[in-house]
C-alpha positions in Angstrom: 9.2 -19.3 72.9 11.1 -17.9 75.9 14.2 -15.6 75.2 17.5 -17.8 75.6 19.7 -16.1 78.5 23.3 -15.9 78.0 25.0 -17.5 80.9 28.4 -16.0 80.7 30.1 -12.8 79.8 32.1 -14.5 77.2 29.2 -15.6 75.5 27.7 -12.0 75.3 31.1 -10.9 74.1 31.0 -13.6 71.1 27.5 -12.8 70.2 28.3 -9.1 70.2 31.1 -9.8 67.6 28.5 -12.1 65.5 26.1 -9.2 65.4 28.8 -6.6 64.6 30.2 -8.8 61.5 26.7 -9.3 60.3 26.0 -5.4 60.1 29.4 -4.9 58.4 28.1 -7.6 55.8 24.8 -6.0 55.4 26.4 -2.6 54.8 28.8 -3.9 52.0 25.8 -5.2 50.2 24.4 -2.0 50.3 27.3 -0.1 49.2 27.7 -2.6 46.5 24.5 -3.0 44.8 24.1 0.6 43.6 27.3 0.6 41.8 26.2 -2.8 40.2 23.1 -1.0 39.0 25.1 1.8 37.4 27.0 -0.7 35.4 23.9 -2.4 34.0 22.1 0.9 33.1 24.7 3.1 31.3 22.3 4.4 28.9 20.1 6.4 31.0 22.5 7.0 34.0 25.9 8.3 34.2 27.3 9.0 38.0 23.9 9.2 39.5 22.6 11.5 37.1 20.3 11.3 33.9 21.6 11.6 30.7 20.4 14.9 28.4 18.8 14.3 25.5 21.6 15.5 23.3 23.6 12.8 24.8 21.1 10.0 24.2 20.6 11.1 20.5 24.4 11.4 19.8 24.9 7.9 21.2 21.9 6.5 19.4 23.1 7.5 16.3 26.5 6.3 17.0 25.1 2.9 17.9 22.9 2.7 14.6 25.9 3.5 12.4 27.7 0.8 13.8 25.1 -1.6 13.6 24.3 -2.0 17.2 20.8 -2.6 16.6 19.5 -3.4 20.1 21.4 -0.9 21.9 20.2 1.8 19.2 16.8 1.1 19.7 17.1 1.4 23.4 18.8 4.7 23.0 16.6 6.1 20.8 13.5 5.0 23.1 15.2 6.8 26.0 15.8 9.9 23.7 12.2 9.8 22.4 10.6 9.9 26.2 12.7 13.1 26.7 11.6 14.7 23.5 8.5 13.1 21.9 8.4 15.4 18.9 11.6 14.6 17.7 10.7 13.4 14.3 13.9 12.1 13.1 14.2 10.0 16.1 10.9 8.2 15.3 11.9 7.7 11.8 15.3 6.0 12.8 13.5 3.8 15.5 10.7 2.8 12.9 13.1 1.6 10.3 15.3 -0.1 13.0 12.3 -2.2 14.5 11.0 -2.7 10.9 14.2 -4.2 9.8 14.3 -6.2 13.0 10.9 -8.1 12.1 8.9 -6.0 15.2 6.3 -4.6 13.3 4.0 -3.8 15.7 6.3 -1.6 17.5 7.3 -0.3 13.8 3.5 1.0 13.3 3.5 2.5 16.6 6.7 4.6 15.8 5.7 5.3 12.1 2.2 6.5 13.5 4.2 9.1 15.8 6.4 10.0 13.0 3.3 11.1 10.5 1.8 12.5 13.5 4.7 15.2 14.4 6.5 15.4 10.8 4.8 18.5 9.1 6.9 18.9 6.2 7.4 15.5 4.3 5.0 12.8 6.2 4.7 11.2 2.9 7.6 8.4 3.4 6.3 7.8 6.9 2.8 7.1 5.7 4.6 4.4 3.2 6.5 2.8 6.1 3.3 2.9 8.3 1.6 1.1 5.5 4.2 -1.5 4.9 4.1 -2.2 8.6 0.4 -2.7 8.7 0.8 -5.1 5.6 3.2 -7.1 7.6 0.5 -7.4 10.4 -2.2 -8.2 7.8 -4.1 -5.1 8.4 -4.5 -4.9 4.6 -7.4 -2.4 4.2 -5.5 0.1 6.9 -2.1 -0.7 4.8 -3.8 0.3 1.7 -4.9 3.3 3.2 -1.9 4.5 4.4 0.1 3.7 1.2 -2.2 5.8 -0.8 -1.6 8.7 1.5 2.1 8.3 1.0 1.4 8.3 -3.0 -0.5 11.3 -2.4 1.7 13.2 -0.3 5.1 12.3 -1.9 7.2 9.0 -1.5 10.4 11.1 -1.7 13.3 10.3 -4.6 14.6 6.9 -3.3 14.0 4.5 -6.3 14.2 1.1 -3.9 11.6 2.7 -1.3 9.3 4.1 -4.0 9.3 0.9 -5.8 8.4 -0.8 -2.4 5.7 1.5 -1.8 4.2 1.1 -5.2 4.3 -2.5 -4.9 2.4 -3.1 -1.9 -0.2 -0.4 -2.9 -0.6 -2.6 -6.2 -0.5 -6.0 -4.8 -3.1 -4.7 -2.2 -5.8 -3.0 -4.7 -5.7 -6.4 -6.5 -6.2 -8.5 -3.3 -9.0 -6.0 -2.2 -10.9 -6.0 -5.7 -9.4 -2.8 -7.7 -7.1 -4.6 -10.2 -7.2 -1.4 -12.5 -5.9 0.7 -9.9 -3.5 -1.6 -9.0 -2.2 -1.8 -12.9 -1.5 2.3 -12.7 0.6 1.9 -9.6 2.3 -1.2 -10.5 3.0 0.7 -14.1 4.1 3.7 -12.3 6.7 1.2 -10.4 7.6 -0.2 -13.6 8.4 3.2 -15.2 10.4 4.4 -12.1 12.7 1.2 -12.5 13.3 1.8 -15.9 14.2 5.4 -15.7 16.7 4.5 -12.9 18.2 1.9 -15.4 18.9 4.2 -18.7 21.4 1.9 -19.9 19.1 -1.1 -20.2 15.6 -0.2 -18.7 13.4 -3.2 -20.1 16.0 -5.7 -18.7 16.0 -4.2 -15.4 12.3 -4.3 -15.3 12.0 -7.5 -16.7 14.6 -8.8 -14.4 12.3 -7.9 -11.2 10.1 -11.2 -11.0 8.2 -10.3 -7.8 6.9 -7.2 -10.0 6.2 -9.2 -13.0 3.8 -11.5 -10.7 2.4 -8.5 -9.3 1.8 -7.0 -12.6 0.3 -10.6 -13.8 -2.1 -11.1 -11.0 -3.7 -7.6 -11.7 -3.5 -8.1 -15.3 -5.6 -11.6 -14.8 -7.9 -9.9 -11.9 -7.0 -12.5 -9.4 -8.2 -11.3 -6.2 -5.2 -12.8 -4.2 -1.5 -11.6 -2.9 1.0 -13.0 -5.3 2.5 -15.0 -2.3 -0.9 -17.2 -2.2 -1.0 -17.9 -5.9 -0.9 -21.6 -6.3 2.2 -23.0 -7.8 0.2 -24.3 -10.7 -0.7 -20.9 -11.8 2.6 -19.3 -11.2 3.5 -19.7 -15.1 0.5 -18.2 -16.5 0.8 -15.4 -13.9 4.4 -14.9 -14.6 3.8 -14.7 -18.7 0.9 -12.2 -18.0 3.3 -10.2 -16.0 5.8 -10.0 -18.7 3.2 -9.0 -21.3 1.8 -6.3 -18.9 5.4 -5.2 -18.0 6.1 -4.5 -21.7 3.2 -2.6 -22.0 3.8 -0.4 -19.2 7.1 0.4 -21.1 5.2 0.9 -24.2 6.8 -1.7 -26.4 3.5 -2.7 -28.0 5.4 -5.3 -30.4 7.0 -7.1 -27.8 3.8 -7.1 -25.8 1.6 -8.5 -28.3 4.0 -11.5 -29.0 3.9 -12.7 -25.5 0.2 -12.1 -25.4 0.1 -14.3 -28.4 1.9 -16.8 -26.6 -0.3 -16.4 -23.4 -3.3 -17.2 -25.6 -1.9 -20.1 -27.3 -0.6 -21.8 -24.0 -3.6 -21.0 -21.9 -6.7 -20.4 -24.0 -9.2 -21.6 -21.3 -7.7 -19.7 -18.4 -10.0 -17.1 -17.1 -9.3 -13.5 -17.7 -6.6 -14.1 -20.5 -9.1 -13.2 -23.3 -10.1 -10.0 -21.5 -6.4 -8.9 -21.0 -5.9 -9.5 -24.9 -9.0 -7.7 -25.6 -8.1 -4.7 -23.5 -4.9 -4.6 -25.3 -6.4 -4.6 -28.7 -9.2 -1.9 -27.8 -7.4 1.0 -28.8 -6.0 -0.1 -32.2 -8.3 -2.9 -33.1 -11.7 -2.4 -31.6 -13.8 -4.9 -33.4 -10.9 -8.0 -32.6 -11.3 -6.7 -29.1 -15.0 -7.3 -29.1 -14.7 -10.6 -30.2 -12.2 -11.4 -27.3 -14.5 -10.0 -24.8 -17.3 -12.1 -26.4 -14.7 -15.1 -25.8 -14.0 -14.3 -22.3 -18.1 -14.2 -21.3 -18.6 -17.5 -23.0 -15.5 -18.9 -20.9 -16.7 -16.9 -17.8 -20.4 -16.3 -18.1 -20.9 -13.8 -15.1 -17.7 -11.9 -16.2 -18.8 -8.1 -15.5 -15.7 -6.3 -16.7 -15.9 -7.8 -20.4 -19.5 -6.9 -20.5 -18.5 -3.4 -19.6 -16.0 -3.1 -22.0 -18.6 -4.0 -24.5 -21.3 -1.5 -23.2 -18.5 1.4 -23.6 -17.8 0.0 -27.0 -21.3 0.3 -28.0 -21.8 3.7 -26.7 -18.7 4.6 -28.8 -20.1 3.2 -31.9 -23.8 4.5 -31.4 -25.3 1.3 -30.8 -27.1 2.3 -27.5 -29.8 -0.5 -27.2 -26.9 -3.5 -27.8 -24.9 -1.4 -25.2 -27.7 -1.0 -22.8 -28.2 -4.9 -22.4 -24.5 -5.4 -21.6 -24.6 -2.4 -19.2 -27.7 -3.8 -17.4 -26.3 -7.1 -17.1 -22.7 -5.7 -15.8 -24.8 -3.4 -13.0 -26.7 -6.7 -12.0 -23.6 -8.7 -11.7 -21.5 -6.2 -9.7 -23.9 -3.8 -8.1 -21.0 -2.0 -6.7 -18.8 -1.5 -9.6 -18.9 2.4 -10.3 -17.9 2.1 -13.8 -20.8 -0.2 -14.6 -22.9 2.6 -13.2 -21.3 5.1 -15.4 -21.4 3.2 -18.5 -25.2 2.3 -17.8 -26.1 6.1 -16.9 -24.3 7.0 -19.9 -26.3 4.7 -22.4 -29.5 5.8 -20.7 -28.9 9.6 -21.4 -28.1 8.7 -25.2 -31.5 7.0 -25.1 -33.3 10.1 -23.6 -33.8 8.5 -20.3 -32.5 11.4 -18.3 -33.7 11.0 -14.9 -32.8 7.1 -14.9 -29.3 8.2 -16.2 -28.9 10.7 -13.4 -30.2 8.0 -11.0 -27.0 5.6 -12.4 -24.3 8.4 -12.3 -25.1 9.4 -8.7 -24.8 6.1 -7.6 -21.3 6.0 -9.6 -20.3 9.1 -7.3 -21.6 7.8 -4.2 -19.6 4.3 -5.0 -16.2 6.2 -6.0 -16.5 9.6 -4.5 -12.6 9.8 -5.6 -13.1 9.3 -9.2 -12.9 12.0 -11.4 -14.5 10.3 -14.2 -17.7 9.6 -12.1 -17.8 13.2 -11.1 -17.4 14.2 -15.0 -19.9 11.9 -16.6 -22.5 13.2 -13.8 -21.8 16.8 -14.9 -22.4 16.2 -18.2 -25.6 15.0 -17.8 -26.7 17.6 -15.3 -25.8 20.0 -17.8 -27.8 18.2 -20.5 -30.5 18.5 -18.1 -30.4 22.1 -17.6 -29.3 22.1 -14.1 -26.3 24.0 -14.7 -25.5 25.0 -10.8 -25.3 21.3 -9.9 -23.1 20.4 -13.0 -20.7 23.1 -12.3 -20.2 21.8 -9.0 -19.6 18.4 -10.2 -17.3 20.0 -12.9 -15.3 21.7 -9.9 -15.0 18.5 -8.0 -13.9 16.7 -11.5 -11.1 19.4 -12.0 -9.8 19.1 -8.0 -9.7 15.5 -8.4 -7.8 15.4 -11.6 -5.6 17.8 -10.3 -4.9 15.7 -7.4 -4.3 12.8 -9.4 -1.8 14.5 -11.6 -0.1 15.7 -8.7 0.5 12.7 -7.5 2.1 11.5 -10.8 -0.1 9.0 -11.4 -2.4 8.7 -14.5 -6.1 8.0 -14.3 -7.2 4.4 -15.6 -9.7 4.1 -18.0 -11.3 0.7 -18.7 
């Protein structure tokens, strides 16, 4: 298109005025925009300069203490970009994100916390594990929670209870109900210790904990939240009995267990639960209950393991061997079954076969003090003193670690 030619000087003057007005309008926009941007980003810039770490950290604390959660999260993130090794900041950011339901971001924050915190990382592993739990990363969650328990969870009763609760329900869900009972028993004892006026009532009022104890006692490989509504009554009553066992009120526990048997005589694992309760004080009655459980549930391996161990104790090795062999066939990855089988074989003079079973037990459960102790005994009997000493040392190390974590070993 050919250029448009202005015909008069007046037209040229008007055009120049229009151009000058447009230029002034553009200048106004240019100068106005930075001031608007500064008003929208007060957290990282003031007067065109970047805020210091100390300023951001102080403002983050103020926002957090005033419950201005989104602002506090942004400020902590800004401060941590300036100082990534600020462990307190990672902790507060993680808890704010967790409480806001942003579990993926919370997990990442607590992962940074446990990497940078050198003095007390235990609580951070607890929060990391609970974040993984919310993301349904259950094996990772359990690993982090176990590490929290080993390193120390701190002194906050509610936090300790939360860590032990989640650890317990995950152990049950992932197939280790005996470990779950140890963790949940510890939780019950901690709650009781914090309520000295009425410890029993405090524990029995915690229905969430009761359901977790009931699921573990009945060996149901599910999370409590996934229990069908029809099974909630039996789970709750089993949980009450197990809570009373945890509190060492055996009289009240037996009353609950007898009522449980009367109401649910055909429910899986009820007879097994009662048998374990009777085992210490009334072994013959306990063995009757294990036999009843096997009749109700023909593939019930734990009842067979208990029978094998009791026959080992009473010296009826051939009868015990039968149940041990059956249990290993049913649950080949259960280390306790291999320990029972190996000990019975050793008593019958079959040393090499016994060592094979006990080495398998150690391989399946390298962190079990009991497995190493059983292997050390048979190695010693076989005259393999160096190997026996090594296994004994590992037993002592693991036992000390368990005791340091304030967790008692679980014996079936």
